[in-house]
N, C-alpha and C positions, 0 to 999 in steps of 0.2 A: 561634844563627842561625834565621831564619824557616823554617817548614816548609810544604811544599805540602799542599793539601787532598786531593790525589789520591795513592793508595797501595794497595799490596796486600801481604798477609803470610799465611803458612801455618805452622801449628805442629802438632806431633804429640808425644804423651807417653803412655808405657805403664808401668803399675805396678799391682800387685794383680791381675794377670791381666785388666786392663781397658785399653783404648786409646781416647784421645780425639783427634779431629782438629778443628782450628779454622782457618777461613779468614776473613780480614778484607779488605774492599775498600771504597774510598770515592771519591766524586766531589765536585765543588764544590757547596756549598749555603750559603745565607746564614746559617743557624743550625746547631746540632748536632742531627742527626736520626739516631737509631739504630734499626736493624731487626735483631732477633736471632731466628734460627731454630734451635731446639734440640728434642730429643726431649721429649715431654710430661712424662715422669717427672723431668726436670731443671728444671721450671718454678720450683722453689723457689730455684734459683741465678740466675735471670735478673736479678733486681735487683742482685745482687752483681757479675755480669758487666757490667751497664750502668754501675755506679759505677766499676768499674775502667777501663772504656773512657773514661769522662768525665775521668779524671785525665790522660790523654795526648791526648785529642782534644777540641777546643773547637768547631770548625766543620767542616761537611761532612756529606754524606749517606752514612752508614756502614752497610754490610750485613755481618752476622756469621753464619756458618754453623757449627754445632757437630755433629759426628758422633761416634758411640759404638759400640764393639764390646766384648763381654764374653766371657771364656773361663773363667769360674769358675761352679761350681754354686751358689755362695752367692747369685748374683743371680737365681736362679730358685726360686720357691716354689710347691709343689703344694698345692692346697686341695681338700678334699672338701666338696661340698654335701650335708650329711647329710639334708636334707629331700628332695632328689631321690633320694638313695641309698635312703632308707627307703621311699619311694613305689615305686621301681623294684623293690626286693626283695619288697615286699608283692605287687606285680603278678606277679612271677615265681612267688611261692609260690601264688598263686591259680590260675595256669595249671597248675602241677605237680599241685595237688590235684584240679582239675577233670578233668584227663586221666590222672591216675595215673602221672605221669612221675617217674622217679628219676634222679639224676645219679650216674654211676659213674666212678671213675678207671680206670686200666689194669689194676688188680688186682681190679676188680669191687666195690670198696668205695664206698659212698655218700659223696659229699663235695660241697662247694659251690664247687669250683674253676670248674666250667663256668658256674655262675651269676655268680660273681665276674667271669669274663671278659666275660660279656654286659653286666654292669653297667659295667665299665670302658670299654666301647665307647660308652657314652652320653656325648656331649660335655658335658652339663650336670652330670655327677656329679663328675668330677675336672677342675679347671681349673688352668692354670699362669699365674702372674703373674711377669713378667720385670722385673728391675731395680727392685724395690721397695726404697726406702731406708727401712728400718724401725728403725734405731737410730743413735745419735750416732757410733759407730765407723765404720759404713758411710758416713754422711754426710761424715765427715772424709776418708775414703779417696776418695770421689767428688770432693770439692772439691779435694783435692790434685792429683789426676790431671787434672781439668778445667782448673784454673788453671795447671798446668804447660804444657799445650798452648796456653792463651791467652797466657801470657807470651812463649812462643817466637814465636807469630804476631804479637804486638804489637812484638816486637823487630825482626822483619823489616819489618813495616808502617812503623814509625817510621824505620827506616834508609832505606827507599825515599823516604819523605816528606822526609827531611832532604836526601838527594841531589838530589831535584827542587827543593827549596827553595833550595839553594845555586846551582843552575843559574838559577833565576828571579832571584835577587838579582844574580848576575853580569850577566844580560841587562839588568835594570833599570838597573844602574849604567852600563852602556854607553850606554843611552838618556839618562841624566841628563847624561853628558858631551856627548852630541850636542846636547841642549837648551841647555846652557850655551854651546856654540859658536854655535848659532843665535841665542841671546839677545844675545850679543856682536855678531854681525853686524847684527842688527836695531838695536841701540843705536847702532852706527856709521853705519848707513844712514839712520836717521830724520832727523838734522839736515841731511844732504845732500839728502834728499828735499824738505824744507821749502825749502832754498835754491834747489834746481832749480825747484820750483814757483813760488817768488817771481820767479825770472828769466824763466820762461815767461810769467807773468802780466804782468810789466813789458813784455816784448816784444809781447804782444797789445795792451796799452794803448797802446804807442807806435805800433803799426800803426793802431789806431783813431783816435788823435790825428792821425796823418799824413793819413788819409783825410778827416777832418773839416776839417783845415786847407786842404785842396784846394778845398772847396766852401763854406766858411763862415769866420767870424772865427777867428783863431788860438786854439787851446786848449792849455793847459799842464797837466801832471800835478802835482797837489798832493802833493809828496814826503812831507810829514808824514802826510797822510791815508793815503797808500799804505803807508808803513811801519807805521802803526797797524793797518791791515787785515792786513798780513803777520804782525804780532805776535799778533793775535787768532787767525789761522789756525794759527800755530805752537803757541799755547796749547791750542787745541781738539784738535790732533793729537798733543799731547805724550803719550808712553807711558812716561815716566820712572817714574811711580808703579807702573804695571803690571809693568815690568821689575824694579823693586826688590822687589815682592811675589813675583814669580816666583823671584827669587834666594833669597828667604827660604824659600819653599816647597821649593826644591831642597835647601837646607841642612837643613831639617827631615827631608826624605826620606832624606838620607844618615844622619842620626842614628837614625831609626826602623829603618832596615835593619840597624843594628848591635844592636838590642835583641833580647832573648830572649823567648820566649812569643808569644802571638797578637798579630799586628800588622795583620792584614788590614783591619779596620774603620778603623784610623787611616790606613792608606795610601789606602783608598778615598775617605775624606773629603778628604785632602790632594790627591789627583789631581783631584777635582772642582773644588777651588779653582784648581789649575793650569789646568784647562781653561777656567774662567771668565776668568782673566787672558788666556789666549791668544785667546779670542773677543773680548775688549775691545780687545786690540792689533790684531786683524784689522779690527774695525769702524772704527778710527781711521786705518787705513793706506789711502791712496789711490794710493800709488806702486806700480807694477807689480812692481818688484824686491822691495820690502818685502812685497807681497802673497804672492809666491812663498816668501819666507823664513817668513812666518807660517803658510802652508799646511804647510810642512815641520815647523814647530814643533808645530802642532796634531796632525799625524800621529804624531810621537814621543810626545806626551802620551797619545794614544789607545792607542798600543801599550803604554805603561806601564799604563794602565787595564785593558787586557785581561789583562796578566800579574798584576796585583794581585788579580784575581778568583780566581786559583789559590792565593793565599797564605792560610794559616790566620790 
């Protein structure tokens, strides 16, 4: 069944003392537009995440947020900048020699613990790198945990889109039934409208002839010419072709709604054709009752067009 382009899903997965959270939300868009926010150290996985999303999502503006927490020391690496450390140690040595300073421990023994403590306080000597993926094993662990959360988020996301898609299809089918009813009423009313128009025209002509006969030589209606004009009028106002094409479009609409996979673009094109037929029927309708039916018909087609914009 068709899916909506609007959805939301959240997933969470914990393993190897790491936890990933993934949120996916989407709104209508003509094409597939993915925006992925994730920690910088996970940039290597962005392309894989995008490809996985593209398998399930064809259209829509999709925003993905990926969060991460780690509870293992393996994800933290301490590094010594030996150039800074050497320069700092040399500077401390020069100060000690210049002023004759010695470092003693609690027992009065000379040692470098105090100097070491001073060096450790320098922010450039020892640095900590978090979440560095430095081997294939860690990469596999990160990928497994990340995609565990992503799959759960996608499952919820797709379920929501499917539920909304079912509701959209049900609503469109109700409107199709309404359009068929209106098309039948228009088809039945059209010949009546022509006949009524012909009768009114005959009455007007008879009134004009009566007035002319009162003040001039007798005038008669040329019945053959009158019937010819009525036939021309009926042909110009005929909407049989438009109604036939409308019926064909509705049948195609029924078939497409039963298809699987993306159908939004097909539906959008078909509804444009339906709207064109409705406009043509309206331009040929001079009868007030027909005009009201056509307005209702165009309204239902427009409602379907609005709903189609939500279908993938």
